[in-house]
Residue, then its C-alpha position, 0 to 999 in steps of 0.5 A: m780277076t784282077p787281084i786287088f788289095t787294101f790297108p790291113d784294118c780293111s780287109e775284113q770289109l773288103a772280103l764281104f765286098q768281094s763276095f758280092y762284087d767283081n769286075p773292076v773298071a778303072m778310070i784315071a784322069e791324068e793330064g794329056i789322055v784325050n778321049q776319042l769324041k763323037a761330032q756334036a750332031e751326033r751326040t746325046c746327052r747321058y742325063c737329060n737324054k736331048s740331042e741337037p738341035e734341042t740342046t747344044f754341045k759347045k763347051e768342054a765336058h770334063i769327065i772329073s772336074q778340073m777343080l780336082g786337077k787339071n786334066d783332059l779327060l773330056c765326054d761327048f754325052e754331057c749337053d751345055a745345059c747339064n754341064q752349067i748344072f753340074s758347075k753349080y754343084e762343083s761350087s758346093f763339092v769344093n766347099w766341102l773339101g775344104i782346105t785339102r786341094t791347097l795343101i796337096g797342091t792341087r792344080g786347076r785349069r788354069n794350072k794354078v794352086p788355088e789359095y784358100l780362106s776358111g769360112t770364118g776367115n781365121i785360116q788361110a792357106k796358099l803356095n809360096t816359095i821360102m828358101e828356094a822350096d816350094g810349099v804351102i803356108v798355112s796361116r792364122t789370124p792373131d786372135a785365132h789361138e786355138a786354130i793352129n795347136i802345137d802339143v809338144d808332149s805327144g808331137k801332135t799339130t792340128i789346124q782347125y777351121a770353119k768349112r765355106a757353106y755347101i749343100p750335101l746333096e749337090v755334092y752326092k750328085v757330083l760324085l754320082k755324076i762322075a760315076f755315071a760317066v764311067l758306066p758302060t753305055e750298054d748300062v746307061a738306059d738301065y739308070a734313065p730315071v736316076l740319071r734325069m734326077l741329077t739334074a732335076e729338083a730334089h727327089p726324096d728318093l735319092c735324098r734318102f738313098a744319098h749315102i757315102m763312106r769317106f776314108q781319110l788317109p795321111l797326106d803322105q798316102s794322096v794319090t798324084s791323079p783322081y781315078g775311080i773304079l767301077f764294081t758290077k755284082r756277081d749275081p743279078l738277083a742279089h739284094c744289093p745295087r747292081h753297081s758300086f763306086i769308089f773315087y780317089y782324090a788326094n787323101q781322101v777316098y769315097s765309096f758309094p753304090l749306084p742307086f735305082s738300077i731298073q734291073d734291080i727294082r724289076n728283080g725285087c732287089y730293093t726289097n730288104i736291100k743291103c749296100y756294101f761299100p768297098p774299102p780303098i782299093f789298090f792293084d798293088q799292095p799299099l804301104s800299111f799303117n796303123h789306121v784308117n779314119v772312115d765315117r758314113l756321111p748322109m748327103g741327101s740334105l737341101e740345106k746349106v751346111k754352114g760353119e762345119r769344122e774340120i781339124i787337120t792333124f799332123e805328128f812329129k817327133p817331140k825330141d825334134l824340138e830339142n836344141l832349137m835354132s831360130f833363123d833370120p831369112v833377111t839377115g841370115e843370123s842363126k841362134p838358140h831358141t826355146f819354142d812356144p806354140k803360142d808364138i806360132l802364126s804360120i806353118f810352112m809345109v813342104r813335100s818330104g825330101r825337100k830342103l831349105k837352102l839357108s844363107k851362108k851368112 
């Protein structure tokens, strides 16, 4: 079995998960990876079970949405009709992610980092170049004093904003669709009923089952390309779902089981069933840190969520604010400066190791 690792405070959760699951199958969406696809006339949609001429396969169908990073990882088992439905779900998914795509510089299908505007318009983020350094500038409106808060005593900076509206079940279906795209062909028939639920109207059983575990890591622990890992349970008769999936994007890790395996139902596994969520899993020892933020989220609602607040936190050393100098990039003038957090309207963020090139004036 391939050795796997996690963070120290997730070790017990990993040990429990490994007692029920093994056989990890990894999938990575790096640019340039291309799948060998069937001819359109030979394709059958995994989600609606239709083939030509009942449906068509003219559009490119990505296993992982290009909204999460430009990639060429295509599939030949998603028809145009289902692709259109999933595209609608992706709008909810992007709104749920909030400012993340902009902060980490995700480049979409047009190879551009998207600009972000919060639901109330008080926070804006966009790619910018200042003093020959590429980064992201996050700005608040002048009246939104609470949107960017810098605590000089604790060394903590917070950005608070309201997300744009999203539908939780649509977010869940996007993640579930990625998991089912990784599923081996020989196991697809075992999930036929739930595959139909992905593109149909909300099914009450799916709404009740729709929970994910979300782990939020520090931004410097972000993955460069999104990927997923699929696990199969050791004992077919164990009272837990047959497969479990974990998906990595940026500094976010989403963990959830695949619901309603026909094999599980026939074996009576859904009587007193328990779901075991894998923690963040790596094939090399990760950098350790003290704490991983984790939430178990119910995602079965069809009600549109509006104005959900999110807080992004950064830390710095308070002593770094001593003996500050202000710099005018237009005139090149530098002078001593007394820092006042209330004066801050924008924060310019660059990757670790990047340096600003100051004028020689």
